[in-house]
N, C-alpha and C positions, 0 to 999 in steps of 0.2 A: 504496500500500499502507498501508496505519496501519500508526503506530506501537504495536508492542505493548503494554497495560495494563499490566505492572511497569514499564516504563521509564519510564511519564509517572507512573507513584507516588512521590510529595514526601513520603517519611517525615521528616515534622517533630518532629527528639526533640525540639527545645527546647519544646515544649507537646504531645510525649506524642502525638503520631497523625498516619497513613498518610491523605494526599487524591488523587485523584483530579482536580481542579480541587476545587470546593462540595465533590465526596460523600465522605464517609468511610468510611473500611473499615477494618475489626479486622483483627488477626491471630489466630490460636488454632488450637491444638491439634482437632483432629476427635474424638479420641478425647476428651477433655474437655466438647466441646458434644454429641455423641452421648449419650456418659456420662448427661447429665442424665436425655434422657428414656429409656435405660434404666432409671432407680432411679424411674421412676413405673410405679403401678400403669397391667395395659395398655388400660383403657378413657382415662386419662387419658396416655396416649402418644398413644394416636393423634388426641384430640383436640390435643393439645399439638405437633402433627407435622402437625396441618394448618393452626393454626396460624400457623404455621414459612412455612411452603407460601403460605398465604395474606399474611402479612407479606412477602414477599420479593416477591410478587405486583405486592403494591403498589408498595410502594419499589424495587424493583430494576428497575421499566419508566422510570424516570426517567433508570435511566441509556442503558437501550436507547434511550428520547427524543435523549436527546443523541446516542448512536452517532450515528443516523440524524440528526441534524439535521445533521450536515456535511459539506460541501464533495463533491456527488464521490461521497455514499453510495448503491449501489441495494441492491435485495434480496438482491440477490450477495454483496454487499459486506458489507451488515451481518452476514447470516448469517455470514459469513467470519469478521469482530469477535468475535462473540459466540467466535463456535468457540476464535480467539485469547484471549480476555478470560476466561472459563472456566477454560484450562492456565493464564495468569498469574495468576490467582488460586486455583487451588488443586482447581478441581470435577471434575475429571477429565480426559478427551479425549472432546471433543463432535464432535460426525458427523452433518451436515443431509442428509436426501434428499427429494426433491421428488417425490411420490407419488402416484397417479390423486385418489385423497381428499383431499392434501391436504399435508401434511412431517410426516416421522419426523425423530426428532432419538434417537442412542446415544448413550449415555458408559461410556466405558470408566475404572475406574481412579477411583467414585462415590468422591470420601470420606466420604459421611454412611456407605455402608458400611462401607468402610476402620477406620470410628470405632466403631462396634456389633457389641457382642456380637447384638445379635436375633438373628435369622434365620427366615424363614417368613412374614413379613411386610413388604409396602415401607416404605420408611425414606430415599425422596432425595424426598419432600415440598417439600424447598427447591428439586431442579431442574425439577420441576412448576414449581413459582409461579417461577422464573427464563424458561421457556418459554411458560409464560401473561403477564409481561411484552413477550415478546417479538416473541407473538400478537397481540398489541393492537395493537403499529406494524402488525405484515403485517397484518390482518385485521381495520381497523376494523368494521364487519361483523358480526365474536365468531365463536368459533370455538371447540367444547370440546377443550381437552387434559386427557388423561388417557397415567397409567404404563402400558405390559401390560406389563413383567416385569423385575422387580428383584431385581440380582447377591444381598440378602438372600437371596431365594426360590428366586430360579434356580440360586443358585452357580456361572454359566455368566462370573463377571468383567465382564459388562458389563449398564444398564440402557438400556430401549426404552418410549418416547414415541410418542406422535405427536397431533398439530393438525389437526383435523376440522373447516373453516369452517360454523359456520349457516346 
């Protein structure tokens, strides 16, 4: 069993930073982050949320590769590590499930849904991006990743994502 991320984080208050080895994290209230998007015009909001998701996919994949590079990490361990890391960082409760088509992710208590006043449209682009980062490690040949349903739309308390290999 790997050490949970929240136990590995180093709070370097002398330098004003939170680190997992060389990877720097930022603690921020969800309403502050999502309030930025809430205050943008609809078209700009969608563009900004997509950009956030792309950034998370690009840079979040570094964390995934670091987790995967640890000795003895197989696919099952990596998925478990990702679930634990999401919980440690306040990204909700993640649960992966293998399907005949690929991999599904259910996220309960998404911080992006909790922090937004927007309803009726998906807001979990950052989770989609992190899932893409994970999938790029699991499926080097590529896969299509998408959010099937966001709790901000459905109001059911969970968001659903899928990854289907190319």
